[in-house]
C-alpha positions as CSV (number, residue, x, y, z in Angstrom):
1,M,-26.1,9.7,8.0
2,I,-27.4,9.0,11.5
3,G,-25.2,10.6,14.1
4,K,-21.9,8.9,14.9
5,V,-21.1,7.6,18.4
6,K,-17.7,6.9,20.0
7,L,-16.5,3.4,19.6
8,S,-14.4,1.3,21.9
9,F,-10.8,0.5,21.1
10,S,-11.7,-3.1,20.5
11,Q,-14.4,-2.1,18.0
12,I,-12.0,0.1,16.1
13,L,-9.5,-2.8,16.1
14,N,-12.1,-5.3,14.8
15,M,-13.3,-3.0,12.0
16,N,-9.7,-2.8,10.7
17,V,-8.7,-6.4,10.9
18,G,-9.5,-6.8,7.2
19,F,-6.7,-4.4,6.4
20,F,-4.3,-7.1,7.7
21,G,-5.2,-9.5,4.8
22,I,-5.0,-6.8,2.2
23,Q,-1.6,-5.7,3.4
24,Y,-0.3,-9.3,3.6
25,S,-1.0,-9.5,-0.2
26,F,0.7,-6.1,-0.8
27,G,3.7,-7.3,1.2
28,L,4.1,-10.3,-1.1
29,Q,4.0,-7.9,-4.1
30,Q,6.7,-5.7,-2.6
31,S,9.1,-8.5,-1.7
32,A,8.3,-11.6,-3.6
33,V,6.9,-10.6,-7.1
34,N,10.1,-9.0,-8.4
35,P,12.3,-12.0,-7.4
36,I,9.7,-14.2,-9.1
37,Y,10.2,-12.1,-12.2
38,D,13.9,-12.6,-11.9
39,F,13.5,-16.4,-11.5
40,L,11.4,-16.3,-14.7
41,G,14.1,-14.5,-16.6
42,A,13.2,-10.8,-16.5
43,S,15.9,-8.2,-17.4
44,P,16.5,-5.4,-14.8
45,H,15.2,-2.7,-17.0
46,E,12.0,-4.7,-17.7
47,I,11.0,-4.8,-14.0
48,P,9.4,-1.3,-13.8
49,L,7.1,-2.1,-16.7
50,L,6.2,-5.5,-15.2
51,N,5.1,-3.6,-12.1
52,L,2.7,-1.4,-14.0
53,A,-0.3,-3.6,-12.8
54,G,-0.4,-2.1,-9.3
55,P,-0.6,1.6,-10.1
56,M,-2.8,1.1,-13.2
57,T,-5.4,-0.9,-11.4
58,G,-5.3,1.6,-8.5
59,L,-5.9,4.4,-10.9
60,L,-8.8,2.7,-12.6
61,V,-10.4,0.7,-9.8
62,Q,-10.1,2.8,-6.6
63,P,-11.9,6.0,-7.6
64,I,-14.6,4.1,-9.4
65,I,-15.2,1.8,-6.4
66,G,-15.2,4.9,-4.1
67,A,-17.8,6.7,-6.2
68,M,-19.9,3.5,-6.4
69,S,-19.7,2.9,-2.7
70,D,-20.8,6.5,-2.0
71,R,-24.0,5.6,-3.9
72,T,-24.6,2.2,-2.4
73,W,-26.7,1.1,0.5
74,S,-28.1,-2.3,1.4
75,P,-29.9,-2.8,4.8
76,R,-28.3,-6.3,4.9
77,W,-24.8,-5.7,3.5
78,G,-24.2,-2.0,4.1
79,R,-22.3,0.5,2.0
80,R,-18.6,-0.3,2.0
81,K,-18.6,-4.0,3.1
82,P,-19.9,-5.5,-0.2
83,F,-16.8,-4.1,-1.9
84,F,-14.5,-5.5,0.9
85,F,-15.8,-9.0,0.2
86,V,-15.7,-9.0,-3.6
87,G,-12.2,-7.6,-3.6
88,A,-10.9,-10.1,-1.0
89,L,-12.4,-13.0,-3.0
90,I,-10.7,-11.9,-6.2
91,C,-7.5,-11.4,-4.3
92,S,-7.6,-14.9,-2.7
93,I,-8.2,-16.6,-6.0
94,A,-5.3,-14.8,-7.7
95,L,-3.0,-15.7,-4.8
96,L,-3.9,-19.3,-5.1
97,I,-3.1,-19.4,-8.8
98,Y,-0.1,-17.1,-8.9
99,P,2.7,-19.6,-7.9
100,F,1.7,-21.8,-10.9
101,S,2.9,-19.1,-13.3
102,S,4.9,-20.8,-16.0
103,S,6.0,-17.7,-17.8
104,L,6.9,-14.1,-17.2
105,W,3.8,-12.8,-18.9
106,M,1.5,-15.2,-17.0
107,A,2.9,-13.9,-13.7
108,A,2.5,-10.3,-15.0
109,G,-1.1,-11.0,-16.0
110,L,-2.1,-12.5,-12.7
111,L,-0.6,-9.5,-10.9
112,W,-3.2,-7.3,-12.7
113,I,-6.0,-9.5,-11.3
114,L,-4.4,-9.6,-7.8
115,D,-4.1,-5.8,-7.7
116,A,-7.6,-5.3,-9.0
117,G,-8.9,-7.4,-6.1
118,N,-6.7,-5.6,-3.6
119,N,-7.7,-2.2,-4.7
120,T,-11.4,-3.1,-4.7
121,A,-11.1,-4.1,-1.1
122,M,-8.8,-1.4,0.1
123,E,-10.4,1.8,-1.2
124,P,-13.7,1.6,0.8
125,Y,-11.7,1.0,4.0
126,R,-10.5,4.7,4.0
127,A,-14.1,5.9,3.6
128,F,-15.3,3.4,6.2
129,I,-13.1,5.1,8.8
130,A,-14.4,8.6,7.9
131,D,-18.0,7.3,7.7
132,T,-18.0,5.6,11.1
133,L,-15.7,7.4,13.5
134,V,-16.2,10.7,15.3
135,E,-13.5,13.3,14.4
136,E,-11.4,12.8,17.6
137,Q,-11.2,9.0,16.9
138,Q,-10.3,9.3,13.2
139,P,-6.5,9.6,13.9
140,L,-6.7,6.3,15.9
141,G,-8.8,4.7,13.0
142,F,-6.4,5.7,10.3
143,Q,-3.3,4.7,12.3
144,M,-5.0,1.4,13.2
145,Q,-4.8,0.7,9.5
146,S,-1.1,1.6,9.6
147,F,-0.7,-0.9,12.5
148,F,-2.3,-3.7,10.4
149,T,-0.3,-2.6,7.3
150,G,2.9,-3.2,9.4
151,F,1.5,-6.4,10.9
152,G,0.3,-7.9,7.6
153,Q,3.4,-7.0,5.6
154,T,5.6,-8.3,8.5
155,L,4.0,-11.7,8.3
156,S,4.3,-11.8,4.5
157,N,8.0,-10.8,4.6
158,L,8.8,-13.2,7.4
159,S,7.3,-16.0,5.3
160,L,9.9,-15.3,2.7
161,F,12.6,-15.8,5.3
162,I,11.1,-18.8,7.2
163,F,9.4,-20.8,4.5
164,P,12.6,-21.4,2.4
165,M,14.0,-23.3,5.5
166,I,10.9,-25.5,5.6
167,F,9.8,-25.9,2.0
168,V,13.1,-26.6,0.1
169,G,13.6,-27.3,-3.6
170,T,11.6,-26.1,-6.6
171,T,8.1,-26.8,-7.9
172,G,7.8,-26.1,-11.6
173,K,10.0,-23.0,-12.4
174,L,9.7,-21.4,-8.9
175,P,11.0,-22.3,-5.4
176,T,8.5,-24.3,-3.3
177,W,8.4,-21.7,-0.6
178,V,6.7,-19.3,-3.1
179,F,3.7,-21.7,-3.1
180,A,3.5,-21.7,0.7
181,S,3.7,-18.0,1.1
182,F,1.0,-17.3,-1.5
183,F,-1.4,-20.0,-0.3
184,L,-1.2,-18.6,3.2
185,G,-1.9,-15.1,1.7
186,A,-5.1,-16.5,0.1
187,V,-6.4,-17.7,3.5
188,V,-5.5,-14.6,5.3
189,S,-7.0,-12.3,2.7
190,I,-10.6,-13.7,2.8
191,G,-10.4,-14.7,6.5
192,S,-9.5,-11.2,7.8
193,I,-12.2,-9.5,5.7
194,W,-14.8,-11.9,7.0
195,W,-13.7,-11.0,10.5
196,S,-14.2,-7.3,9.9
197,M,-17.5,-7.8,8.2
198,R,-19.0,-9.5,11.2
199,G,-17.8,-6.8,13.6
200,V,-18.8,-3.1,13.5
201,K,-22.0,-2.3,11.7
202,E,-22.1,0.5,9.2
203,I,-24.1,3.6,10.0
204,P,-27.2,3.8,7.8
205,P,-27.8,6.9,5.7
206,T,-30.6,9.3,6.6
207,E,-33.9,9.4,4.7
208,E,-32.7,12.4,2.8
209,E,-29.5,10.7,1.7
210,L,-31.5,7.6,0.7
211,A,-33.8,9.7,-1.4
212,K,-30.9,11.3,-3.1
213,M,-29.4,7.9,-3.9
214,K,-32.7,6.7,-5.4
215,A,-33.1,9.9,-7.4
216,D,-29.7,9.6,-9.0
217,D,-30.2,8.9,-12.7
218,S,-26.6,9.3,-13.8
219,G,-26.5,5.7,-15.1
220,V,-23.5,3.6,-15.7
221,F,-21.2,6.6,-16.3
222,G,-22.3,8.2,-13.0
223,P,-19.2,7.2,-11.1
224,L,-16.9,8.5,-13.8
225,K,-18.8,11.8,-13.9
226,E,-18.6,12.0,-10.1
227,I,-14.8,11.4,-10.2
228,F,-14.2,14.3,-12.7
229,S,-16.5,16.5,-10.8
230,A,-14.7,15.8,-7.5
231,I,-11.3,16.5,-9.1
232,G,-12.6,19.8,-10.5
233,E,-13.8,20.8,-7.1
234,M,-10.9,19.4,-5.1
235,P,-9.7,21.4,-2.1
236,K,-6.4,23.2,-2.4
237,V,-4.9,21.1,0.4
238,M,-5.3,18.0,-1.7
239,W,-3.4,19.5,-4.6
240,Q,-0.6,20.3,-2.1
241,L,-0.6,16.7,-0.9
242,A,-0.5,15.5,-4.5
243,M,2.9,17.2,-4.9
244,V,4.2,15.4,-1.8
245,Y,3.0,12.1,-3.3
246,V,4.7,12.6,-6.6
247,F,8.1,12.3,-4.9
248,Q,7.1,10.0,-2.1
249,W,5.5,7.2,-4.1
250,Y,8.0,7.4,-7.0
251,A,10.7,6.8,-4.3
252,L,8.9,3.8,-2.7
253,F,8.6,2.0,-6.0
254,C,12.3,2.5,-6.6
255,Y,13.0,0.8,-3.3
256,W,10.6,-2.1,-3.6
257,Q,11.9,-2.9,-7.1
258,N,15.6,-2.8,-6.2
259,S,15.9,-3.8,-2.5
260,S,16.7,-7.5,-3.1
261,K,19.2,-6.7,-5.9
262,S,20.9,-4.0,-3.8
263,I,21.3,-6.3,-0.8
264,A,22.6,-9.1,-3.1
265,L,25.3,-6.7,-4.5
266,S,26.3,-4.9,-1.3
267,V,26.4,-7.9,1.0
268,W,27.0,-11.0,-1.3
269,N,28.2,-9.4,-4.5
270,A,25.8,-11.6,-6.3
271,T,23.3,-11.3,-9.2
272,P,20.6,-13.7,-10.4
273,S,22.8,-14.8,-13.3
274,T,26.3,-14.9,-11.8
275,D,25.5,-16.4,-8.4
276,P,21.9,-17.6,-8.1
277,E,22.4,-19.4,-4.8
278,N,23.6,-16.3,-3.0
279,Y,21.0,-14.2,-4.8
280,E,18.3,-16.4,-3.3
281,R,19.9,-15.9,0.1
282,A,19.6,-12.2,-0.5
283,V,15.9,-12.5,-1.4
284,S,15.3,-14.4,1.8
285,W,17.3,-11.8,3.8
286,T,15.3,-9.0,2.1
287,G,12.2,-10.6,3.4
288,L,13.6,-10.4,6.9
289,V,14.7,-6.7,6.5
290,N,11.4,-5.7,5.0
291,G,9.7,-7.6,7.7
292,W,11.6,-5.6,10.3
293,Y,10.5,-2.2,8.8
294,N,6.9,-3.4,9.1
295,V,7.5,-4.4,12.7
296,V,8.7,-0.8,13.3
297,T,5.5,0.4,11.5
298,F,3.1,-1.4,13.7
299,L,5.1,-0.6,16.9
300,T,5.2,3.2,16.0
301,A,1.8,3.6,14.4
302,F,-0.1,4.5,17.6
303,I,2.8,6.6,18.9
304,L,2.4,8.8,15.8
305,V,-1.2,9.4,16.8
306,G,-0.1,11.1,20.0
307,F,2.6,13.1,18.1
308,A,0.0,14.2,15.5
309,K,-2.4,15.4,18.2
310,K,0.4,17.3,20.0
311,H,2.5,18.7,17.1
312,G,0.2,18.4,14.1
313,A,0.0,16.0,11.2
314,K,2.3,18.1,9.0
315,A,5.2,18.1,11.4
316,V,4.9,14.4,12.0
317,H,4.8,13.5,8.3
318,T,7.8,15.8,7.5
319,G,9.9,14.2,10.3
320,A,8.9,10.7,9.2
321,L,9.9,11.4,5.6
322,I,13.3,12.7,6.7
323,L,14.0,9.6,8.8
324,A,13.0,7.3,5.8
325,A,15.2,9.3,3.5
326,A,18.2,8.9,5.8
327,G,17.6,5.2,5.9
328,F,17.5,4.9,2.1
329,L,20.7,7.0,1.7
330,A,22.6,4.7,4.0
331,F,21.1,1.4,2.8
332,P,23.1,0.7,-0.4
333,H,26.5,1.3,1.4
334,I,26.1,-1.3,4.1
335,E,28.1,-4.5,3.6
336,N,27.2,-6.2,7.0
337,K,23.7,-7.7,6.5
338,N,22.8,-7.2,10.2
339,L,23.3,-3.4,10.0
340,L,20.6,-3.2,7.3
341,F,18.0,-3.4,10.1
342,F,19.3,-0.1,11.5
343,A,19.1,1.7,8.1
344,I,15.6,0.4,7.3
345,T,14.2,1.4,10.8
346,G,13.8,5.0,9.5
347,F,11.7,3.8,6.6
348,G,9.5,1.8,9.1
349,I,8.6,5.0,10.9
350,G,8.1,6.8,7.5
351,W,5.8,3.9,6.3
352,A,3.7,4.2,9.5
353,S,3.2,7.8,8.7
354,M,2.5,7.4,5.0
355,M,-0.3,4.9,5.6
356,G,-2.3,7.1,7.9
357,I,-1.1,10.6,8.7
358,P,-1.6,12.3,5.3
359,Y,-5.4,11.5,5.5
360,L,-5.5,13.7,8.6
361,L,-4.2,16.6,6.6
362,V,-7.2,16.5,4.2
363,V,-10.1,14.8,5.9
364,N,-11.4,18.1,7.4
365,S,-11.6,19.6,3.9
366,I,-13.7,16.8,2.4
367,P,-17.5,16.9,2.4
368,K,-18.8,13.7,4.2
369,E,-21.1,12.7,1.3
370,R,-18.0,12.5,-0.9
371,Y,-15.7,10.5,1.4
372,G,-15.6,7.5,-0.9
373,V,-14.8,9.3,-4.1
374,Y,-12.2,11.6,-2.5
375,M,-10.4,8.7,-0.9
376,G,-10.3,7.2,-4.4
377,V,-8.9,10.4,-5.8
378,I,-6.2,10.4,-3.1
379,N,-5.3,6.9,-4.3
380,M,-5.1,8.3,-7.8
381,M,-2.5,10.7,-6.4
382,I,-0.6,7.7,-5.2
383,V,-0.7,5.6,-8.3
384,V,0.0,8.3,-11.0
385,P,3.6,8.7,-9.6
386,M,3.9,4.9,-9.6
387,I,2.8,4.7,-13.2
388,F,5.2,7.5,-14.1
389,Q,7.9,5.6,-12.3
390,N,7.1,2.3,-14.1
391,L,7.2,4.1,-17.5
392,T,10.4,6.2,-16.9
393,F,12.6,4.5,-14.3
394,G,13.8,1.7,-16.6
395,Y,15.3,4.4,-18.8
396,I,16.8,6.3,-15.9
397,L,18.2,3.1,-14.4
398,K,19.8,2.0,-17.6
399,N,21.2,5.4,-18.8
400,F,21.9,7.4,-15.7
401,L,22.3,4.8,-12.8
402,D,24.4,2.1,-14.7
403,N,21.6,-0.5,-14.0
404,D,22.9,-0.5,-10.5
405,P,20.1,-1.1,-7.9
406,R,22.2,0.5,-5.2
407,Q,22.1,3.8,-7.0
408,A,18.4,3.3,-7.4
409,I,18.0,3.2,-3.6
410,T,20.1,6.4,-3.2
411,F,17.9,8.1,-5.8
412,A,14.9,7.1,-3.7
413,G,16.4,8.7,-0.7
414,V,16.8,12.0,-2.5
415,L,13.2,12.0,-3.7
416,L,12.0,11.5,-0.1
417,L,13.9,14.6,1.0
418,L,12.1,16.5,-1.7
419,A,8.7,15.1,-0.5
420,A,9.5,16.3,3.0
421,L,10.1,19.9,1.7
422,F,6.8,19.9,-0.1
423,T,5.0,18.6,3.0
424,L,6.1,21.8,4.8
425,R,4.1,23.8,2.2
426,I,0.8,22.0,3.0
427,K,-1.8,24.2,4.8
428,P,-4.5,21.9,6.3
429,A,-7.9,23.2,7.1
430,A,-8.7,24.1,10.7
431,K,-10.7,21.4,12.7
């Protein structure tokens, strides 16, 4: 690639605006999809399997898109931007259709399409930062994505609290506010990506890199071969990060699947079948609670940049995981709905770290010509624990945790403490 130059703060901001739309959609998945499954009659132990779409599409889509984007260049469209646009378009269409789900399996099927679009758009964003920014600006670039993660998910969660007050009643089998939240997500998804695409230009590859792309004759299976090759040659620090991610991401799926039900029981003593009215209040309040942790995320994202520069990324991520674990351990025991905001604040700080800081631990060990594929491999390290959670946690919840969502949140807190211990074992490469 042609040499990088330092960008202004506004340029780094504009290049990451598209992450806002992607994360609005993920926010809806975290807080709205599982209640929709409940409204459509899902049993508690079925929820993990119904959430299999997210990690499976991430496992299949992100590394392939990463490898493809590494081998792509268009003088007009660039290297990563074509994938931003196609992914956002798929995501917007799925969001428009999703509220019309008339059955549990229709909702589950549309979630697969929605996640495929989200993953197509999101994976090249990590590589885009590594491609474009000089090393000293990469912490700001990655944490800017944490900022927009918090901002996008805050808006999506606030919509779950505010829209039920405005859009009352039901449309079909779902509350009317579901339609408003998902329609707004469709507009935000494609609109924010369009904003980013018209901002910072991608750095063109050198003549040597272009010649290498043209000489590539690996064919349709080239991306798959590149993925397996990259895994075989993966730096040791990435294997160490993979161990952290096993516990970290298993824990997060436990929280997202059970937060509404936990709040419903601890605060209102309600379930979808015994007290649907108070359960809907709990879903609405969960949107506000989850919105708050995302507010904390975008307020602390840039603060963590300074801490990472001063104390190192490993120390910052370890501390953030411990704070998140403490919040999860307290969460299911709180009966006053207002005190939930204090418990979830720790997770807000942890979420800010999770969305940016781990990339600083490995970026110096990754060859620049493989940024795309290795960012995809990192996502595989995220989604494999999620797939494992979806396949195993229904059994654990039913047989060891009494189908009690409050115990599921406690279990998540313990897993985050284990993730913090494994973070201490990481040995990142020198700058």
